[in-house]
N, C-alpha and C positions, 0 to 999 in steps of 0.2 A: 477506259474509265467506266464507272457505273454512276448513274445519276438518278435523282428523284426530283420531280418538278415541284415548284412552290404551290401551296394551296392557301388561297386567301392571304392573310397577313403572315402566315408561317412561311419561312424561307425554305428554299430547296436544299438538296444535299448533292455533293459531288465527291466521289472517291477515285483518286488516280494513283498509278503506280509506275515504276520503272520497268518496262517490259524486258529490258536486258538482264535484270536481276530476278524478277519475280514472274511466276506463271500462275494464272488464275485457274483454280480447280472448280470453283463454283461461286455463285453470287446470289444474293437475295435482296430484294427491295421490299421492306416492310412498310407498315403504316407510318412509323416514326424513325426508321433507321435504314441504312444501306450497309450491307455486310458482304465481305468477300473472303473467300478461303484461298490463301496464297501459299505457294510452295517456292522455296529458294532453289534456283536452278543449280547453284554450286554445291549445296549441301543436302538438298531434298527435305529441309526442315519446313514443316507446315504450321501455319498459324492463322488466326481469324482477326480481321480488322473490321470493327463496327463503327460506323459514323452515325451520330445520333443528333436529332433535333427534337427535344422533348416538348410535350404539350404543356399547356398552362393550367389545365383543369385536372382535378383529382381522378376522375374516371379514366381519362386519357393516360395518366401516369401509370395507373395499375395495368393498363393494356401494354404500355411500353415495357414494364418489368416482365410481364408474361411473354411478350414477343422476344425479348433478349434471352430469357431463360430457356425458351423452346429452341432458339437458335443454338445455344451452347450444347444442349442435350443432343441435338441432331448432328452436329459436326465434330464434337469431341476433340478439340485441339486447343493449344495455348491461345489466349484471348487478349486482345487490346481493344478497349472501348474508349472513344473520345468524341467530344462534341459539346453542344449547348443543351444541357439537361433542363433548363428553365426552372430550377429549384435548387435551394441550398440545403446542406445537411445540418448546419448548426446556426444558432442565432448570431454568433460572432462573425459569420461570413457575410453579414450585412452591416454597413456602417451605422445604421439606425437601430441595430439590435432587433428586439422583438422576441416573441415566444417561439418555442419549438412546436410546430403544428403536427397534426397526424400525418399529412403527406411527407413531411420531413423525416418523421420517425420511420415511416414505411420505406423511404429511400435508404436510410441507414440499415434497416433490417434486410433489405434486398442485397445490399453490398456485403453484409456479413454472411448471409446465406450462400452467396455465390463465391465467397472466399476471395474477394478482390482487394487489391492494394490501391488505396486512394492516394495518388502521388501528390505531394505538397507543391504549392506554387512558390518557387524559391526566391523570386525577385520582386514580387508585389503581392498585395492582399486581395485585390478584386479584379474581375475580368469584364464587368459590365457597368455602364453608367447611363443615367437618363439625360446626361449632358445639359443639366440645368445649372443655374448660378449656384444654388446650394444643392449639389447632386446627391442622388440616391445611388449607392454603390453596392454591388453584390458579386459574389463568386458563383457564376452560373455555369461556367465552362470547366470541364474536368477531363482527366485522363485516368482510366482504370487499367490495371494489368493484373494478370494472375501470377502466382509464384513461378509457374513453369515458364511463362514468357520472360520473367525477370532473370531466370537462370540463364537463358540464352543471350539476353541483352542486359548485363549487369550495370549497376550505377545509373539507373534511369532517373531522370529529373524532368519536371515540367516547367518550362520557362515562358513567361508572358512577354509578348513583343509589343512594340509601340502601336497605339491605336491610330488609324488613319481616318477613314471616312465612316466606319461603322461605329455603333455604340458598344461593340464588343472588342476586347483586345484579342488579337490572335494568340494562340498558344502553340508551343512547339515541344515535342518529346525528344529528349537528348539521351543517348546512351553513351556514357563515358567510362571506359574501364578505369579502375582506380590506379593511382600511381603506386609504384613499388617503394615502400618506405624501408629504410634500413631496419633490420631486426634489432629490437631492443630487448636486452636480457631481463627476464622476470623470474623470480622464484616461484615455481609451480607447485600448487598444493598436492597434485596427484603424485609428485615425486615421493612424497612421504610414504606412499603405499608400496613403493618399489623395494624389492629385496636388496639388501646391502647398502641402502642409501645412508642409513645412520652411521655405518662404519666409514663410508666415504667422507662424511662431514667431520667426523671425529679425527680422522687422519689428517685432513687438510688443516683443520683449526689448530691442532696441537703440534704442528710442524715447527713452531717457533717463529719469532719475529725479531730476533736480534736484540738491539737495545731499545727498541720502540716500546712504549707503554701507553696505557690509557686510550684516548681517542685515536691517536696515530696508530697504535697497535691494532685496534679494531678495524680502522680503515684499510690497513695493509692486508689483514687476514681476509676481509671481505673481497678485496680485489683478487687475491690469490684464489679464494674459493669460487669466485665468479668464473674465472678461466677454467677451473677444474670442472665445474658444473656444465659449462658450455660444451666441453668435449664429451662429458658423460651424457648430457641431454641429447646430443646429436645421435649417439648410438642407441639411446633408449627410444627415440622417436621412430627409428627404423623398425622397431619391433611392433609398433602399433598396427592394427589391422586396417585394411583398405576402407572398410565400412566406416570406421571412426574418422578417418581422414576426410572422407566425403561429407560426413556430418559436420565436421569443423569448417570445411569450405562453405557449406550451405549457411552455417551460422554467421560466418564472416560476410557473406553476401547480404544477409538480412541486416547486419549491423551497418553496412555501407549505405543502406537506404536512409539512415539517419544522418549521414555525413554530408557536408556541403562542399562543393567544388568551386564555389564562387565567393567573392568578397568584394563589397563595394566600398571604395575609399575616395572621398572627395568627388562623388558622383561618377567615378571611373570604375568600370567592372573589371576585376582581376580574375583570371581563370587559370593562369599558369601556377603550378605549385610553388615554384621558386619565388615568384612575385608575391604570392600570398604570405609565404614565410617571412620574407624581408619586410613586408608591410607590418606584420604583427610584431616582429622584433623591434622595429622602429617605434611603434605605438607604445609598447610597454616600457621601453627604455625612457621615453619621454614622460610616461605616467609616473614612473618610480624615481625620476630625477628629483633631487632635493631643491626646492625653490626657496630662495632667501627673501624673506619679507619680515617686516616688523611685527612682533607679537607682544601683547601686554603681559605683565607678570601677574601671577595669581596672588591674591591675598588670602592666606590659608587659615585665618583666625577662626572661621566658622566651618571649616571642613572637618569631616568625621575623623577621629583618631582611633587607632587600634590599641587594645590593651597590651601590656607588657608580655603577658603569656602568649598572646597571639603573634606578636612580633618575634618572640623566641621560637615559636613553632615554624614560622616562615624562614628563619635564618638557621635552623638546626642542621646538623649533619645528616646526610642521606643514609638511611638504613636499608638493609637487604629486604626486610619485610615491606617497606614503603615502595621500593623499586619493583619488586615482584608483584605487589598488589596493583600498581599502575599498569604493568605490562599485561597481566592476565585479565584485567578489567576492560582492555581495549579490544576492538574488533580487529582480529588479525588478518582478515581477508580484504582490508581496504587496499586500494591501489598503492604500490610502493613508489619511491622516488627514483632518481637516476641510477642508483646502485642496484636496483632490482630486488632488494631484500626488504620485504615488509615485516610487520610485527609477528606474523605467523612463524617465520623462521626462528625468531628469538624465543617465542613461546614453546615451540616443539623441541628446541635444542638448548633450553635454559641451563641444563646441567653441564653442557659443553662450554657455553659462552659466558657463564655467570661471573667467573673470576675477572675476566677482562672488562665486563660491563661495570662491576663494582669498583674496579680500579679507576675507570674513567670518571665515575661520579665522585670518588675521593679527590682526584686531581681537579675536578671542576670546583669542588667545595674549597679546596686549599688555594685555588687560583694559580695552580702550577701549569695549567694548559688551557688553551682556547679550543673551541670546537669547530674552527674553520675547515678542518680536513674532512669532517663528516657533514657539514652544513651545506648541502647542495640540494636544490629543488628544481622542479620544472612546472610550467604552467600548462594546464589543460583547459580548453575552452568548451563550455557546455552551452548549447543554444537555450535562450530564455523562452523562445516562442518558435512556432512552426514557420519555416521559410526565412530563418535568420540570414541577413545579407550583409550587415555592417558589424564592425567590432563591438559596438554598443549593444548589439543583439545577443552577445555571448556573455556568459558569466565565467570569469576565470577561477579556476580551482588550483591551488598550490599543492603539489605532491612532494612530501618530504621523504628523505631517507629514513628507514625504519629506526635506526639507532638514535637519530636526532629527534624523531617523533617521540621516542620514549623519554628523552630528556624534557621535551615540551610537555608531555603528559604528566610527568612527576611534578613539574613546577605548577602546572595548571591545577592539579589536585590540591596542592597546598593553598593556592589562591582561592580555590573554590570554597574552602572551609571558612574563610573570613570575608568573602565577597559580600555576604548579606549585611555585614556590619559597616561596610563602606558605601554601599549603593542605596540610594533612597528607595522607599517602598513603591514609589510611582513607576520605577522601572520594573515591569512585570515579566520580562522575558530573559532567558538565559541565566537565571539565578535559581539555585536549588530551592525548592519549596514554593516557587512562584510559577505562574502560568501565563503564557502569551495571550490566551483567550481572555484573561482578566482585563488586560489593557483594552482589547477590542470591546469587551462588555461595558466598560466604563464609558468609552467614547460613544457607543450606541445608546446607552442610557441617557447621556447628556443630550444627544441629538433628539431622542424621543421625548424627553421631558420638556425641552424647549418648544417643540411643535405642539405637544399636548397642552401645555400651560399657556401657549401664546406669547412666549417671551422672544424678543429679538436677539439675534446673535449671528456670528459668522464662524465658519470653520475655515482654517487656512491649511490647505494641503500643500506642503512644501517639498520640493525636490532637492535632496541633498546630494551633491556630486562628490564622490570619493575619488581617489586617484584612478580607479579602474571600474567603478560601478556607480549606480544611483540607488538611493533609498528614499522612501516617502515618510513624512512625518505629519501628523495631524495636530493642530493647535486650535483651541476654542476661545473665542472672545465674546463676552456678553455685553449687550448694549453698545455696539461699536460706533465710533465716530471717525471722521477723517483724521482728526488729531491723534486718536488712539492707535489707528492703523499706522500712521507715520512713526509714532513712538515705538510701536512693535517692530517696525522695519529697522529702526536704529538698534534695538536690542539684538536683532538677527545679525546685523553687521558686526556687533561686538562678539557675538557667538562665533561668527566666521573666523575672526582673528584669533580667538582663544583655542578653537578646536582644530583649525586647519581645514575644515570642510567648506565647500563652496555651495551656496544656495542659488540654484538656478531659478530666478523669479519668473522667467519667461515660461518655464515648464511647470511652475506651481499654479495653483488656482485658489480662488476664493468662493466658498459655498455659502450663500446667504440662507438664513433661517428666519422666516416670517418678515422678510424685508422686500420692498418693492424693487422692480427691475432698475429704475433710475437711481435709487440710492445705492443698490448693489454695484452698479457701474461706477459710481463715484468712489466707493471704497476700494474697488479693484484698481481703479486708475491711480489712487494714492499709493498703492503697493506696487503697481506696475505688472499685474498679472491678469489673466482672463477670469471670467465668471463661469462657474460650473454648477450644475444642479444635481441634487440627489436623484437616484441612487449613484453612488460611486463605490470604489473598492478600497478597503483599508485592511492591511495585513492579509491580503488574499481573500477577504470575505466581503460580501455586500454590505455597505453602510446605507441604511434606508431611513425614510421618515418615521415609519412606525411598524410596518408589516412587511415581512419577507415573503414575496410571492413566488409562485412556482417557476417563473421565468428567471429568478435570481439563482436558481440551481442549475441553469443551463450549462455553465462552465464545467461543473462537476460531471454532469451527464455526458458532455462532449469528451472530456478527458477519459472517462471510463469506457466509452464506446471505442475511442481510439486505442486504448490499452488492451481491450478485449476484442479486437477485430477478429472476424470470422476466419480470415486466412491464417492467423496464428494458431487457432484451434485445429486446423487441418494439419499443421506441422508438428503438433504436440501429441503425446500419448495421453491417455485418460489421467494418469498420475501427474503429468506435466500441466494439463489444464487445471486440475485441482489445486496444484501448488501455486500457479499464477493467479487463479481466482482468489485463493486465500491471501496471497500477498497483496493484491490490489485492494481487497476489502480491508486489510489490516492497515494500509497506509493512506491511500488516496482520499477517501471521504472523511477521515477521522476529524479533521479540523472543522468541517461543516457540521458533522453529526454531534460534535462536542458543544456546539454553540446554539444551533437552531433546531426546533422541532420540525421534523421532515414531513412535508405534505404527503397525503396518501397517493396522489398521482405521480409524484416524483419517486416514491418508494416502489410503486408498481413498475415504473419504467426501468429503474435501476435493477430491480430483481429480474425483470424480463431479459435484460442484457446479460446478466450473470448466468441465468438459467440456460439461455440459448448457447452461451459459450461453453458451459460444462458439457452439454450433450452433443456439441458439434464433434464430428469425427474425421478420420483420415479419408473416408470414402468421399470422393468429390462429386459423385453422381447422386447419392442417396442422402437425404436429410434424416439424420438419426432421430428416432422418437425419444421423448423424455421418459426414461424407464421407471423412475421413482418420483413420487410427488415431491415437490420442492419443500413442502413443510417437513417431510421426513428426512430429506437431504440435510436440512439445516439443524437437525437434532444433534446434540453432542454425541461423540463416539460411544460414551458409556450408555447412552439410551438408544443406540442402534443407527445413528446418523453418520454423516461424513465429517461433522464438525465445522461445516461452513456456517459462518455467523449470519443470522438473519438481520437485515438492516433495521427493521422496526425495533426489535429488542436491543440491538446494539446502540441505536439512537437513545433509547430510554436508559440504558446502562451508563452511557457517557453523560447524559443530562443529569443523571442522579448524583454525579459528582458535585454539582452546584448545591443541591439540597444537603448533601453530606458536609460540604465545606461550610454551609450556612450554620449548621449545628456544631460542627467540630472545630471550626476556626473562626470564631466570632470577631476576632481582632483583625482579620484580613481587610485590606483597603476597600475592596469591592463590597464586602459584607457591610462595612460601616456606612458606605455610600448608599447602598440599597436600604439599610435600616433607617437611614435618615429620610429617605424618600417614601418608603412604604412602612408605616407603623406596624409593629408586630401585633397581630390579633391576640386578644386574651385567650389563654389556653391553647395556643397553637405554636408549632415549631416552624411554620411556613409563613411567608409574608402575606399580608392581607391584600388579595387581588381585587381590583375594582375596574370600572369601565376604562379609566385612563391609564391602566397599567401598560407598560411597554410590551412589545412582542417578545423580548427576551424573558421578561419576568413571567409572562403567561406560559411561554414555552417550557421554561425550566420547572415551574412549580405546580402547574395544573396536573391533577391526577397523581401527585406524589404522596398523598396521605397514606397510601398502602405501603410505600417505601419507608416512610417515617415510622410506621407501626412495626416494621420488621427490624428496626434498629434496636440495639440493646444498650442500656445505660448502666454505667458503673457509678453507684451512688456516692456522692460526697456530702455537700451540705444540702442537697435537695432543691436548690434554687432553680434548676432548669428542667427537672423531671416532672412530668405530669403524673400525679399519683395513680390515677385509675387507668389511663389509656396507654402509658409507656410500659415497655418490658424492662423492668429494673430489679425485680425480686422474684426470681423463678423463671421458668420457660415461657409463661404466658403473662399477659397483662391482667391486672386485677379485674378489669372490665369483663374479660372473658371467663375468668375463673369464678368470680362472684357476681354474676349479673344482677341478682336481686339487691345486693348491697349497693351496687353502682347506681341503680335507679332511685334508691331512697337517700343517696348521699346529699348532703347540704351543699356541696361544692364539687360536682362531678368533673370540672375542668381545672381543679386547683392543683397547685404545685405541691410536691412532697413536703417541702419545708413548712407549709401551712398546717400540716397534720402532726408536726413534730414539736413537742413542748420541751423547750430547753430548760435544764436545771443546772445546779451549780457544778456537779461533777459529771453528769450524763444527761439523760433526757428520757422522754416517754412518748409513745404514740397516742394521740387523742383524735378519734374519728367521730364526727357529728353527722346525724341523720335528720331528715325533715320530720320523721315520726318515729315512734317506738317500734323496733323490729318485732316481727311475729316470731313464734317459737322456731319455725323452720329457718327464718332469716337469722335468728340468734345463733343457730348452729354454725351458719356460714361466718357470722361475725366472730365467733370464738376461734374458728379455724384461721381467719384473717389475722386476728391478734396474735395467735400462736406463731404464724409465719413472720409477722413484723418484729416479733421479739428477737429474732436473730438477724435483723437488718437495721441497726441504728445508723443515724446520720452522723457525719463528722464535720464539725464546725471549721470553717476556714478552708476547706478543700473543695474545689469546684467539681461539679459532676463531669463525667467523661462519657461521650457517646462511642459505642463500639459497633462493629459489624461482624457478628459471629457470637460464639458461645463464651469466649474469654475476653478479658479487657485488653489483651495485647493485640487483638485483630482489628485492623482498620478496613475501610472500604477499598476494594479494587474493582476495576472495570470487569475483569474476568469473572469474578465471583458474582458481581452484580448482573452480568449478562446471563449467567446460568440461573440466577434467581428469577429474573424477568422471563426467561425462556420457559421455566416450569409453570409460570402463570398463564402462558399463551395457549390458545387452542392447539389441538393436534400435538400436544407435548407428551402423549403417552409413550411409554417405552416400547420399542419394537424388539424383535429377535436380534440379539447382538452377536453372539459368538465372538466377543470382543478380543479374547486372547488369541484365537486362531487368526483373526484379521490383522490387528494392529500391533501385537507384541512380537511378531516374527520378523526376522531380518530379510525380508523379500522386497523387491522393487515396489514402489508405490502403485504403479499401474496394475501389478498383480494383486495388491491389497484391495484396490478399487474393484477389480474383477471378482475377487472372493466375496467382497461385500455384496455385490449384485447377486452372486450365486446364493448366498445365505438368505437373501430376500426373494429369491425366485424370479428375478427380473433380467434374464439373459435372452438375447435374440435367437432363440431356438427356432426350428422350423415350425413348430406348432404355434409359436407366438407370431412369427412373420406371416403365417397363413391367414391371419385375421384380415389383412389388407392385400394379400397376394394369394387368393384362394386356389390358384391353379398349380402351385408348387407342390412337390412331393413332401410329405411330412414324415417319411420313414427314416429312422435312425441309420446313419451310414456306417456305424461301427458294428452293429449286430444285424442290421437289415431285417428286423423283426417287429419292432413296435414304433409307435409315434414318438418323435423326438421332443420331449418336454424336459424341463429342468430336472425334475425328479428322476425321469428315466435315464437321461444322459449321464448324470453324476452318481446315481444310486442304484437304479434297477437294471441298467444295461449289464449284460454278462461280462463285457470287457471292463467296465468300471468296477464291478464286484471282484473280478479277478485281480485288478490292480490294488484295491484296498486290502484284500486278503494277503497279497504278497508284501505290501508295505507294512501291514500289521505284524506279520511274522518276523520281519526284520527288527521291529521295535518291541517284540515280546509283548504284544497287546492285541486284543481282538479289535480290529479297526473296521468299522462300517460307517455308512453315512449317518445312521441313527445314533452312533456312539461317539460323535465328534466331541461333544462336551466332556464325556468321560475320558477320551483320549487327551484332551487339553488339560483336564484336572490332573491326570497322571504326570504329564510333562511339567506342570507347575510344581507339583510336590517334589519332583526330581530336582527342580531348579534350586530348591532350598537345601539340597545336599551338596556340600562344598566339593566333594570329589566327583560329582556327576553333573556339575552345573554346565560345563561346556557341552556335554552330551545332550543335555536337555535343550539347549539353545538350538542345536542342530536338529533335534527331533521336531521342533516347532516348524521346521521348513517342510515337513513331509506332506501335510494336508494341502497347503497352497501349491506345492509342486505337483501333486497329483491332479488337483483341479485344473491347473494351468496347462498341464500336459494333455489332459483329455480334451480341453477346448481347442488348443492349437492343432492337435492331431485331427480332430473333427473338421476344423477349418481348412486344413490342407487337403482333405478328401473332397470337401464340398466345393471350394473355390479354385483349387489348383488341379483337381482331378487325380491326385495321387492315390495309389492303392494302399489299403490299410493292412498293416501287419501288427499283430499284438506285441511283438518284441520292440517295435518302434515306439509304442506307448511307454513301455518300461524304460527304454533307453532315454527318451525325452525326460521322464520323471527323474531318473538318475542324474542326468546332466544338469537339471535345474538345482537339485540338492547339492551337487558338487560346486557349481558356480556360486550359488548363494552362500554355501557353507564356508567358502574360501575367505570371506570377509569376517567370519566369526573365529575360525581357528587359525587363519593365516596361511593355509596350505590347501592344496587340492587333494591331498591324500585322505579322502573320506571313504572308508571301505563299506561297500554295500553288498558285495557278492558272497561273502563267507558266512552269512547268517547272523552276524553280530549286530548290535545296535549301531546305527550310524553315528 
């Protein structure tokens, strides 16, 4: 064993091992850690074990991170770190919450830089307690492993053990190989690219099904096709390369990190797979069992009724257009049901299966057949939180068979058309044209207005128990009393009987507003629930008194950090990192960014996480520099960037929807509520903001005057258009076109209708000024009158606000983002070569590389010598000049020879200086119908040449290979063939005979 003595209040460290299995090659005792380099006696596998006791001060923590990083650089082996780090990563790792401090951010940054996997604690939330009556709890003890360590010990989990005498819970690392599940058939998308697959499907489907028809015929053909594809799939898998198989094994190992091997039922820990399966089956059988109890009958006199034409549309016969529209509007790549055939199969083979599907819908309409033969599904459990341990910690997802999913999709689309007529406007979610954020906004505004106006009230946060899940609902009561609370409780009991939902009062809470503790306790006792204070969470977002603080964004920061962990960046190519980065930005923060104005500190932190992830690389020893400024990375591709959306402008684009809806949808529920609270200022399209305005209102409308001026109005009666400042007659507002006339106007903030004098058959414009116009002003006035002569107002027609040049265009977040991005600093256009980079059918990592080349930001020897001055900077291809970007890809004799050879094949003079000319020629060829395929292949030439030069150079520099000029040509030719196969569907792309590729 290796030990480190205790120092003062800090405990000591002891690391021990089984000498029969492990041999110690080296050991180190640092200031805060004890590390041993171990070798397995049976397999000679070597790894590092570091035992840590972290300091409690910031300076000591920085020394700890440095100490561990130096250890890893010295020993270069798979690594496992465990111990008491005396710090948490996220605010949720303390029961009392709090803010994310700089040391916590530094901790997360170090984990990401070292590409470590932070193992979740599967059976409890915290590992430390101060052992008081109202304890402070935290997760201070952790285990980190690197991906190479996890490859050797798959299925790693960290388990908390019962606390004995210490204030810390012991932790244990368990490596449990996953159980072997029976292979389940799934229709694979990659099969569609295999030669002869279409013929196989057609032969199997058209083999006949006897007297079966409709749903029974489809079920029979799918079963027969499944057996056929199983045999064919086994043969096809044998042809896959060993490298691809290894990649799939690695992906499966990563997926297993998210799986749980434990389930706690009635405080009993189940670990055997059979026990867990039986327990889950029993749970869901009980949950879905029909319970008999008395339910009152509805009195439907006041319920909404559909019109006759809507009822006819609901009950009409199914048409081919309707069925096909529902099929192709769905996401075909969603997980399939038990038969293994998702909607992608029916989309890609619609011409083959169409007749049987149409017959099934006819039988369904006529009532000739039930759908029991295709109505099979299975339940998949997704964890709601990290460390899920009980059934309630999982969210069940039902996977339907593809053909049954199509039936449900068709029926749902019919109901979707009439749902807005049946459901009250107070239901803001899951209805076309309504927004979930509107419901949260109304709730937040009610809370803020009560606090700001000093009104008493309570919020009741109720827990509704469904058969297999829980949902939260917020109800507001003004001026509550014990009697009103009891009356509301009676209403809830009636609601339970009518809906079948169960309200769990013990898990519900009462949130007082401007009410003393004693009175709040009496009200909560009347309902039978505990008292809770703001802030709380509603619909996944923080519900606060008045202002959303930086700490309320901690949950979003934590989720993004976990999603963009550094170890994932080391396993992905540059194209993979770019894809994951764009996917995370597109989905994860949208709900927050659509509702709240993001604080500057939060924006900087999130951008730092994204920036670090993009530039992390596969090299485990070297931290890659950020080659291009983040401002330029976030430019649109048309302006020379990567198209990564910047969070600040994305936030503004999403918040602009509220301003847009304020002007375009004045009858919306939230607009009416806000107009009632905030009177509309004279001559303004925005609410009148004052000191007591809520955080939502200030966040939405502050600084949006520029956005309002960018909107275009389609004139009707002129009641909503500001005559001088709105864009409604021409490309510019009259304020900008006629500034002198604007300054002498008698009503510079007047509506257009005030300047229109209505007459019997038509009308005329009458503009009044505070004084008589001068001769120069009179010229402008005449021009204004001439323009207005062609823009009369129409009585009885409301004005319509538009976003764009035509009245048909409305506001979209995508166009709004581009508009805000052009207003931002550093938005100037860079060198693009857009067609060469983004319009060619090459892998995304190659596009990323070509983008770096076009901007001259490649890690050449000349670039690396800035911080490594002792390395040689001579080009390894020609051994003559300094290796810069221009030399390597343009001036080097080997590169010039390659470009000349490729140019002769394409019948064009191809040099680095003429890349734009080459692309223009290829684009012109694309417009020629008989040479369109040839043009697509020609677009591969430049990326293939650049990529071949770089890989050949790397092989010489890093692997010591000798350079032969024919190797460079063969590499280029191979890339063109491989990439061109996906364009022309064959590898027969001739390059040797002098013809165009």
